[in-house]
C-alpha positions, 0 to 999 in steps of 0.5 A, spaced: 367 236 467 362 236 473 362 228 473 370 228 475 371 225 481 376 230 482 371 235 484 377 240 487 379 241 480 377 247 476 372 245 470 376 245 463 372 250 460 374 257 460 367 259 457 360 256 455 356 259 449 349 258 449 343 258 443 338 261 448 338 265 455 339 260 461 332 259 464 331 256 471 332 249 473 327 244 471 330 237 472 327 234 478 334 232 480 337 239 479 340 243 485 342 249 483 341 254 476 346 253 471 348 260 471 349 260 479 354 254 477 358 258 472 359 264 476 361 260 482 366 256 478 368 263 475 366 261 468 364 266 463 357 264 459 355 267 452 347 266 450 343 268 444 348 265 439 346 261 433 350 255 435 348 251 429 352 256 424 357 256 429 357 248 429 357 249 421 363 253 421 367 249 426 365 243 421 368 246 415 374 250 418 376 246 424 377 248 431 379 256 431 382 259 437 377 264 440 375 269 445 369 271 449 369 279 451 365 284 454 365 291 453 359 295 456 360 301 451 360 296 445 367 298 443 372 292 442 379 292 441 379 287 436 387 287 434 388 285 441 383 280 442 385 277 435 392 277 438 390 274 445 386 268 441 392 267 436 397 266 443 393 260 445 398 254 444 392 249 443 392 242 445 398 239 441 403 237 446 399 238 452 399 234 458 393 236 462 392 230 466 396 232 472 390 238 473 385 232 473 387 226 476 386 224 483 392 226 488 392 219 492 389 212 491 382 211 494 376 205 493 369 206 490 363 202 491 357 207 489 353 203 484 349 207 478 342 211 480 336 207 480 329 210 479 326 212 486 332 209 490 338 213 488 345 210 488 346 204 491 353 200 494 356 194 492 357 190 498 359 183 494 364 184 489 366 178 485 372 182 481 377 187 483 379 193 478 384 198 478 382 204 475 387 209 472 385 216 473 387 220 467 380 224 469 375 219 470 368 220 470 364 218 476 359 214 472 364 210 469 366 208 477 358 206 478 358 202 472 364 198 474 361 197 481 354 195 478 357 190 474 360 186 480 367 190 481 371 192 487 374 199 484 381 201 487 382 208 483 389 210 483 393 217 480 395 217 473 403 216 474 402 210 479 407 205 476 405 198 473 409 195 479 404 198 484 398 197 480 400 189 480 401 189 487 394 191 488 392 184 485 387 186 480 383 182 476 382 187 471 385 194 469 381 200 467 384 206 463 380 212 464 378 218 459 381 224 460 383 231 457 389 233 453 394 230 447 395 222 448 402 223 446 404 228 451 400 224 457 403 217 454 410 219 455 409 216 462 403 212 461 404 208 455 410 204 458 406 203 464 400 200 459 405 196 456 407 193 462 400 191 464 398 188 457 404 184 457 402 181 464 396 178 461 391 182 466 384 184 462 384 191 460 379 196 458 380 203 456 375 209 454 377 215 450 384 218 452 385 211 455 383 208 448 388 212 445 394 211 449 392 203 449 393 204 441 400 208 442 402 202 447 400 197 442 404 200 436 399 205 433 399 213 432 395 218 434 393 225 431 389 231 432 382 231 429 380 237 424 374 238 428 373 233 433 367 229 436 363 232 441 356 230 443 351 224 445 348 222 438 354 219 434 353 213 430 358 208 431 358 201 427 361 195 431 365 191 425 364 184 429 357 184 429 355 189 424 350 193 429 350 200 430 350 204 437 349 211 438 354 214 443 357 219 447 363 222 444 368 228 447 375 228 444 379 232 439 385 227 438 384 220 435 387 213 434 390 213 426 387 206 424 392 206 418 398 206 423 395 199 427 400 194 427 398 186 425 395 183 431 391 190 433 384 189 430 379 195 429 373 193 432 369 200 432 368 205 426 365 212 426 359 212 421 360 220 421 367 220 418 370 213 418 375 214 424 377 209 429 372 208 435 375 201 438 380 196 438 382 189 441 389 185 441 389 179 438 390 173 443 390 177 449 384 180 454 385 187 452 380 192 448 378 199 448 373 204 445 374 211 443 367 213 446 363 213 453 359 207 454 357 210 461 354 216 457 352 221 463 349 224 459 348 220 453 345 213 450 346 207 454 347 203 447 354 201 449 353 199 457 354 191 454 362 193 454 362 193 462 359 186 461 364 184 456 370 186 461 367 182 466 367 176 462 374 177 460 376 177 468 371 171 469 375 167 464 382 170 467 380 167 474 378 160 471 384 160 467 388 161 474 384 157 478 
């Protein structure tokens, strides 16, 4: 994830598979070719693959373990390669957040990119948001800043006491990699305390899954996961359909949600859970990425919903 604020972390992908050969960069904002970037990060690339056929295979049979290999003479040791693929442990039980979270607390004030102006700065914030970094994307922080928030980003293992000592108007639970149940070993107790405090809370992706765990639900490994920027999601409350950006291999089991936890959004591809809200408290989350980057902007309204909850909270405490 080259959008991660932890730029020192190695990208999570071990390899990239492409349908066509890599060409010279054509986007006017590009600073280097993809091929050069892959080489600089030590990531192998493989072009000329029928990615539609590969997608159909994954859809039907699930996500297989795989290796990318190169042999100058075209002769491959298939038994050894198969053994290497089978040895990969998979993501179940894997807490990958320590690989991507920030090492220390920092502040963020950069706002979203505007045509012909570039990025701006938030100079008059109305709210203070503490964002827990499980692998947060920079564009999430930009949209929070653009919504009028001073943002303090804290490492994933920051305690609830330390978070509340910062006197936040709201808490943001970020996206991130790995098994939510594994990361939840230390994250879920913190989230429970934050929810109990009544602080407005908004979660995305991994943050959504762990909020679900904190509220009494369960997560599960998906058959093939959701990856892409064209996933239709229905907002159950309004009946509207949003096109969303997704990247997850685990999901919140909607059948496990206890009383008081409302399912707010659902995938129109497979009916899986894509959003929840806690009745009577300013707490909600979604499985997808409303900040996009890349992807559609249909769900930007969720940041304003979060701001609305913080504004209501300020009025009640005034």
